[in-house]
C-alpha positions as CSV (number, residue, x, y, z in Angstrom):
1,M,93.9,83.6,90.6
2,I,93.9,86.8,93.2
3,I,97.3,88.9,92.7
4,G,98.1,92.0,94.7
5,I,99.9,94.5,92.7
6,V,101.7,97.5,94.4
7,A,104.4,100.0,93.9
8,V,106.3,100.8,97.2
9,A,109.0,103.4,97.8
10,R,112.1,102.7,100.3
11,N,110.1,103.7,103.5
12,G,107.1,101.7,102.8
13,A,105.1,104.5,101.2
14,I,102.3,103.9,98.7
15,G,100.2,107.1,98.5
16,R,100.1,111.1,99.5
17,D,96.7,113.0,99.1
18,N,94.9,110.0,97.7
19,K,97.5,109.9,94.7
20,L,100.7,108.0,94.0
21,P,103.6,110.2,95.3
22,W,105.9,109.7,92.2
23,H,105.5,109.2,88.3
24,Y,107.6,106.7,86.6
25,S,106.1,106.0,83.2
26,A,107.9,102.6,83.2
27,D,105.9,101.4,86.1
28,L,102.5,103.1,84.8
29,K,103.3,100.9,81.6
30,F,104.1,97.8,83.5
31,F,100.8,98.1,85.5
32,K,98.8,98.4,82.4
33,R,100.3,95.8,80.4
34,T,100.1,93.3,83.7
35,T,96.5,94.1,84.3
36,M,95.1,94.6,80.7
37,G,92.0,92.0,80.1
38,N,91.8,91.1,83.8
39,A,89.7,92.3,86.5
40,V,91.1,95.0,89.1
41,V,89.7,95.6,92.7
42,M,90.0,98.6,94.7
43,G,88.8,100.6,97.6
44,S,86.5,103.4,97.3
45,R,89.4,106.0,98.0
46,T,91.6,104.4,95.3
47,W,88.3,104.4,92.9
48,E,88.0,108.3,94.1
49,S,91.7,109.0,93.3
50,I,91.6,107.2,89.5
51,G,88.5,108.9,89.0
52,R,87.2,106.6,85.9
53,P,86.9,103.4,85.4
54,L,90.5,101.5,83.8
55,P,90.0,100.7,80.3
56,D,90.0,97.0,79.1
57,R,89.7,95.6,82.3
58,L,86.4,94.6,84.6
59,N,86.7,97.3,87.6
60,I,85.5,96.4,90.9
61,V,85.1,98.8,93.9
62,L,85.3,97.1,97.3
63,S,83.3,99.2,100.0
64,R,81.8,97.8,103.0
65,T,80.3,101.2,103.9
66,G,78.5,104.1,102.5
67,D,76.6,105.0,99.0
68,I,78.9,105.2,96.3
69,E,78.2,106.4,93.0
70,L,79.7,104.5,90.0
71,P,79.4,104.1,86.5
72,P,77.0,101.1,85.6
73,E,80.1,99.2,83.7
74,V,81.8,99.2,87.5
75,R,80.9,96.6,90.2
76,L,80.3,97.3,93.6
77,I,80.8,94.6,96.2
78,R,80.6,94.5,99.8
79,S,82.7,91.8,101.2
80,K,85.6,89.7,100.6
81,G,83.2,86.4,100.2
82,E,81.5,88.5,97.5
83,L,85.0,89.0,95.7
84,L,85.9,85.4,96.2
85,E,82.6,84.1,94.6
86,L,83.0,86.5,91.8
87,A,86.8,85.7,91.0
88,A,85.7,81.9,90.9
89,R,83.3,82.6,87.9
90,L,85.5,84.9,86.1
91,D,87.8,83.7,83.1
92,A,90.7,86.3,84.4
93,D,92.9,86.9,87.2
94,V,92.0,89.6,89.8
95,F,94.3,92.1,90.7
96,V,94.0,93.8,93.8
97,I,95.3,97.3,93.3
98,G,94.6,99.1,96.7
99,G,94.6,100.9,98.9
100,A,96.3,99.8,102.2
101,S,93.0,98.8,104.0
102,V,91.9,96.5,101.0
103,F,95.5,94.9,100.9
104,S,95.0,94.3,104.6
105,S,91.5,92.9,104.4
106,L,92.4,90.7,101.4
107,K,96.1,89.5,102.5
108,D,94.9,86.1,103.2
109,V,93.3,85.4,99.9
110,I,96.2,87.0,97.7
111,E,98.0,83.9,96.0
112,K,100.6,86.4,94.3
113,W,102.2,89.7,94.9
114,I,103.7,91.8,92.2
115,V,105.6,94.6,93.8
116,T,107.4,97.5,92.0
117,Y,110.1,98.9,94.3
118,I,110.3,102.8,93.8
119,P,114.1,104.0,94.4
120,E,113.2,106.9,96.6
121,N,111.8,107.7,99.9
122,V,108.4,109.7,100.3
123,D,108.8,111.8,103.4
124,D,105.3,113.5,103.3
125,A,103.5,110.4,102.5
126,D,100.4,109.5,104.3
127,T,99.6,105.9,103.5
128,F,102.0,103.2,104.0
129,L,102.2,99.3,103.1
130,P,100.6,97.5,105.8
131,D,102.9,95.2,107.8
132,G,103.4,91.5,107.3
133,L,101.7,91.6,103.8
134,F,104.7,89.5,102.1
135,D,104.8,87.1,105.4
136,G,104.4,83.5,104.0
137,F,105.6,84.6,100.2
138,E,108.9,83.8,98.4
139,K,110.4,85.8,95.5
140,V,110.0,83.5,92.5
141,E,111.1,86.2,89.7
142,Q,112.8,89.8,89.6
143,L,112.3,92.1,86.5
144,D,114.3,95.4,86.0
145,L,112.2,98.1,84.4
146,A,113.6,101.5,83.5
147,D,114.8,104.4,85.9
148,G,115.9,102.0,88.4
149,L,112.5,100.4,89.3
150,V,112.8,96.9,90.3
151,V,109.9,94.3,90.3
152,S,109.5,91.3,92.4
153,V,107.1,88.7,92.1
154,L,106.3,86.9,95.1
155,E,104.1,83.6,95.5
156,R,102.5,82.1,98.6
157,Q,104.7,79.3,99.9
158,R,103.1,76.0,99.9
159,A,102.8,74.0,103.2
160,K,105.5,71.5,103.7
161,E,104.2,67.9,103.8
């Protein structure tokens, strides 16, 4: 399954200066627990911001352009089609972890969203969640984490027959 996972502030912010603009250990622990043992796919800027492979996960960087220097254990893919082929062969879920342009380019193949709502505005943010990502999805579960964080699990609505 291809799953989008994101933390978003009240004003739609998801980043500042190529970093998360907040630090909530409950969110980081939830992200780690949820993605562990699976694959994570990210854009080149997200890869640069993390700076290293996330342990115990297949790390995939989606980059259509440019030369990117990656460690041998990190996969480079160039297209959505390549991601879909890889996802079909994996015995694991694929978590799309950002950034905004990757979320936009993969929005039609993401089957589920896991969204952590951050209880603050980030006035000086420079990256925001693209509009319409959750259109056609419905909330199927809600979790309360520590520090006022709320996680919503959204699944794509099936077409009515």
